N, C-alpha and C positions, 0 to 999 in steps of 0.2 A: 775443679769446681770453683776455686777462687778466681781464676781467670774469667770463667763464665759470669761469676757474680760481679766482678769489676766491669765487665763489658755491659751487663744489664744496667748497672748504676750509671755508667758513662752515657749509655743510650738514653736513659731517663732524663739525665741532666741536659743532654742535648735537646731533647724534646721540650723541656721546660723553657730553656733559653730561646729556642726557636719560636715557641708560642708567645713568649713575652716580648720578643724583639721583632720589629717590623722594619724592613729595609725601606727607607723613605722614598727610594726610587720606584718601588712597587706598590701599587694601590689595588687591593682586592676589589673586584667589582661588587657593587651592592645591587642585588636583585630585588626590586621592589615587589611587595605582595600585590597580587592582582586586585584591582579596584572592583569591588562588587557593590552594586547599588540598585535599588528597585526603581529609582526615578519617580515618575508620577503614577506608576502601576502599583497594584496591591495584589500580591500572589498568595495571600493567606489561604484562600480556598479556590483552587484552580479546577475548572471542569473542561472536558474536551467533548465536543459534539462532532459527529461524523459517521462515516460508514466503515467498511472493512479496513481501509487504510488507517483509520483512527484506532480501530480495535486491535491492530497488530496482526491481522490476518496475513498468512504467508504460506507458500508451498501448497496452495489450494485448500488450506484448512485453518482452523482456529485451535490452537493448543497453547499451553501455559508458557512455554519458552518464547513463542511468538508474541503473546500478550505482554510478557515481561519486557520485550524489546520494542514495544510500540513507541512511536515518537512522543505521545503525550507523557508516557512514563519517564522517558529520557528528559523531557522538558521539566517535569516536576522535580526531578533530582537537581537540576540547575536552579530552578526557582527557589528551592529550599535554601540555597546559599544566600538568598535575598529575602528571607522571611516567609517563604512558602511552607505550607503544611503538608500533612500526609496526603497520599494519592492512592485511592482505592480503585482496584480494577476487578472485573468480574471473572476471576480465576476459577477454573474447575478445581474440585477437591483433589487431593493427592492421588486417590485411587483412580482418577480419570484425567490425569494431567496431560495425557496425549490428546485429549480433546476430540475433535471431529477428524474424519479421514483426511489425510494430507499426503503429500508426495515427497519422497526422499531421493536424494542423489547419493550414489555410492561410487566413490572414486573420483580422483581429480582429472580434468581434461588434459590431454597432452597429445603430442604428435602420434603417439602409438596407442592411446587409450581414449575411448569414447565413454564418457560418464554414463552410468546406467541409472535410470529412474524407475522407481516402483512405487505403487500406491499402497498405503497402509489403509486397508479397507475396514478392518474391525475398529470399533470405537467404544472405549469404556464410558464415554460421556453420554452415549445414547441410553436413555432410561425408560423407553417405552415407545409406543407408536401412536401418533395422533390420527385423527380422521381427516386431516387436511391433505390436500393434494398439491403437488408442485409441478409446473410445466418445465420439463427438462430441455426442450428446444421448441422453436416456433412451429414445427410440423409434427412433433411426436408428443402425445399426452402421456405423462408418466403416471401410471396407476398406483405406484408405490406410495404408501402414506409417508408423510414427512416424519422423521424421528423427533421425539421430544428430547431435548438435551437436558443434562443435569442442571437443575435450577441453581441460580446463585442465591446464597443466603449469607448475609453479612451486613456490615454497616453501609450507609448510603454511598453510592458510587460516585467517583470523579470521572472515570472514563466511560462516556455514554455512547461510544462508537458501536454501531449495529451493522454487521455485514449485510449487504443487500439493500439497505435503506436508500430510498430516493427522496428527493425534495417533493416529488409528486405524491409520495406516500405519507408525508409528515403530518397531514391533517386527518388521516384515515383512522377512525375509531375501530376498535377490535383488531387492530393490526397485530397485537400480541396474543390474541385468543385462538386456541385450538378449535378451528371450525371448518366446515366444508368450503372448498374452493367455489367461488361464484363470481359473477361480474363485478369487477372493481373491489373484490375482497381478496386479501392476500395474507396468509398466515406466515409470519417470519419466526422461525424457531429460535434464532439468536436473540431476538427481541423478547420473545415469550419467556425465556429463561431468566431475564432480568427483572420480570414483574412478579407480582404475587396476587393473591385473591382480592386484595383491596384495590388494585389499580389495573386489573386485567384488561379492561376495555378502554384504557386511556390511549390517546393518540401520542405519537412521538413528540410532537410539539408541546403538548401538555405535560408529558413526562419530563422533558427538558426544563420546562418552566418550574416544575416542582423541585427538581434537583438543583436548579439555579437559584433557589430562594435565598440562600445565604452565600452564594458564590461571589468572589471578588474579581476573578479574571477568567477568560475563556479563550479557547481556540475553536474554530468552526471550519471543517473541511467537508462540505456537503456538495452534491451535484454530480459527482463522477458517474454514478449509476444511471443518471437521467439520460446519458448518451452511451455509456459503456455497455450496458446490458443489451442495447440494440446492436452495437457493433460486434460484440462477442457472439451474438446469435446470427451474424452474417447479414444484418440488415434485412430482416424477413419482410416479404410482401404483405403478410397479414400479421402485423405485430399485435400484441395483446397488452393487458395491464402490466405485465411483468417486463416485457422487453421492447416496448415502443419508446421512441424519443419523446420526452415530456414537451408539451407545447409551451411556448414562451410565456404566455399569460399565466398559466398555472405555476410555472417555475418562479416568475417574478412575485406573484402574490404570496406563495408559500415561503420563499426564501426571505422576503422582507418581513413576513410575520415571525419567522424564526429569529431574525436579527432583532426585531423589536423585543422579543422575550429576552434575548441575551444582553441587550444594551440597557435593560431596565435598571433603575436606581443608579445610573451613572457608571455602570460596569464597563470596564475596558477589555479589549481582546484583540485577537488576530484572526483574519479569515484568509483562506487559501483558495486559489482559483482551481478550475477544473483542468486536468491534463489533456493534451491532445492524444487521441488514441494511437496515432502513428508514432508515438514516442516509446511505446511499450513493446518489448520483444515478442509478445504474443502476436503482434501484427507485422513484425519486420524480420523475423527469423527465417521463415520459408519464403524464398524469393523466386521470381520468374527464372532467373539464371540457375537456381538450384534445381528446379524442375527440368529445365533443358539439359543440364548436366546429367541428370538421372536417366533421361531418355537416351542420351548419347552413350552412357555407360551400358545401357541395355541393348545396344546395337543400332540405335537410331541415328539420325543425322544431327550434326551440331546446330545449335540455335533453332531447334525445332519449334514450331508454333505450339502454344499451350492454349487449349480452348476452355472458356469459362462460361457459366450461365450468368450473364449480367442483367441489369434491369431492362436494358434495351433489347435483350435477346442473347443468343449464343454468338460469341465472337472470340477473336484471339486476345489473349491477355497482353497487357503492356506493363511497363515498369511502374505505372501509376496505380495499378491494382494491388491490393494488399491481401495476401493469403494468410489465413488464420493458422495459428500453430497446430490446430487440430487437423489441418489438411496434410500433415506429415504422413498420415496413413495412406495417402494416395501414391506415395513413392513406390510402393511395391507394384501397384498397377501400372506405373509408368515404365516398368521394365519391358513391357510389351508395347513397342512403338506404334502398333496398329490399333489394338483394342484396349489399351490401358486408359484409365480415367484421365481426361484432360488431353489425351494424345490425338483426339479427332473431334470434329464438330458434332459427331453422332453420340459422343460420350463425354460431355464436358464436365469439368469440376463443378460440383453443385453450388448453388447460390449461398447456402449456409456456411460454406467453407472459404468464401472469398468476399472481400469488399471491393466492388468495382469502383472505378475512379469517380463516378457520379455519386455513389454512396459515400465515399471518402470526403468529397467536397461538401455534401449535405451535412455530414456529421461535424465537420470542422465549422461550418457556418452556424450550426446550432450551438456548438461549444462556445464560439465567439459571442453569440448573443447572451448566453448564460453568464459568461465571464464579464460581460459589460455590466450586468446587474451586480455582480460581486465587487468589481473594481470601483464601482461608484461609491462604495463605502470608504474609499481612501480619503475622501474629503471630510469624513466624520472625525472629529478630534479624538474620539475614543476607540478608533479602529485602525489597526495596521493591516495592510494587504500584502500578501506574498503571491507574486505571479510565478507559479511553480514552473511554467513553461520557459520563461526567459531566465529565471534564476537558476534552474537545475536541469530540466529535461532537455533543453536545446543543447547544452554542453554535453550531457551524457550521450546523446546520439550523434555528436560530432566526432571527427577523427581524433581531435585533441583530448576529448574526454573531460571529466570534471575532477580537477585536482583538489585534494583535501588532506591536510596533515601528512603530506608525503606520499599519499596513495592516489593514483588516478583511477577514477571509476568510469565505467561505460555501461551502455544499455545492452551490450552483447549478451545473448542468452547463455546462461550457465557459466560465463567467463568474465563478464564485465564487472561483477561485484555489487551492482546496485539493485538487481531484481532477484526474486526468489524463483523457485523452479516452475511456478505456474505462469511466469512471463507477464504477469499483471501487477502483482503485489511486490513490495520491496523486500530486500534482504535486511538483516540487522544493520549493516553499514548504510544501506539506503535510507532506512528510517532515521538514522543518526544525522545523515546529510540534511534531510528535511527538517529535523528538529533545529539544526543550526540556522537554517534560513528563517525559521520562525523567531529564533533568538535575535538574529540580526535585525529583523523588522521591529521586534519589540524594543530593542535598544535604541533604534533610530527614532521611532514614533514617541516613545515614552521616556526618553533620556535615561534609560536604564543602563546598567553595566553588568550584564549577565555573561559569565564566561562561556565560550563555545565548547562543544563536546569534541574530544579527540576521537574523530571517526576511525582512525587507524586501529583502535582497540576493539573494533567490532568486525566480525567476520563478514565477508562478502557473500558467502553461501554456506549453509550448514552442510557439512559432509559427514556421512555415516558409513559404517561398515557392518558386515553381518555379525560381528562379534559384539558390537556395541551400537544398537540401533536406536536407543532412546535419545530424543532431542533435548532432554533435560541437562 
């Protein structure tokens, strides 16, 4: 025991002398604290305007774990380091935290395992049935009434993102009222749950104006659905109020009106451009080569022609045509090289499951026109603009990918780490990447010093198993 005691004393003395004495030949590095500054921006009350991407929509649904990972919520956490305040989101109550139906992935992809996806159909957030009707596709009228979602009750919101909102809808009154579907009338149950009896008939533009009354900073990511809903419907020949492409005049008028609201009282903020649809795995996962390989696997020839219903008529598909993720269902039919869907001119892949090259060009042209309206605000001293295509999406779809904090993200479906299982909306890591681009733009425009988010701490895809299926 004495030897042990002497050893402990000796060790303690050694530690003391070591702590008090510094070899002059060795200088410990001094790691400076990160500089955090708000610059000319004021983050006291930050609001976020936008659609499903702003709301935190993921995996084909809206649920609390996705809302918590929304890019505005991530931004708000960083803004708080420079004087920002609380950020309130329209979460569902605990008894309905799974929100609306969404899609789960079970298992990790590997050389020997194909991940399984299954839809969670039941929803605790549904709290009744409205008399409104939704169109599920351009050619099929869905007679099922839209569900009324659990209403949000709480303090004024900061995250004003509404899944499905379009710039063309922003001036529509009664957009949040449960009412019958009619010409140019659209009931949005995501928006309806954010309202109450006092503002049920308010347009989204006026709702934003009310919420922005005491806001000091904003982000705006609107316009995606003004082309995306048309693209995901397969560019229908007879588009309607829900899935046509917005005309340029309406987009310009409504977007500029929204920006006037947001820029009132000298308010500063960031706007984000509209993504090109061909950057999302929903449009790039199913390829011509994949169809041809399936025909060959079913006993057909290599590089067999795939027939599609294009705007110009039935013709053979080319690499410039984009097959929608929903067209995966045609794989089974292609086992029969004679009668399978797409295997002959007599039985082409239907128009709603493919964007032919002319439609792709038309969508890109309209997107460029909308983005010109958005990027024009770069000359405004109170607005920073993020070009989401050149800053993120081009890299994600390139072979090199998008490197961030030691992880390389890509747009590859279920494996790239940037997109969720629906192939349109982002993963937790993807939303963190977007948040960082907004921070970069904010720092540059307003001489702020907001630290970037460590994107490697966010998952690229939520993986579940049958023993633990909750996304919480």
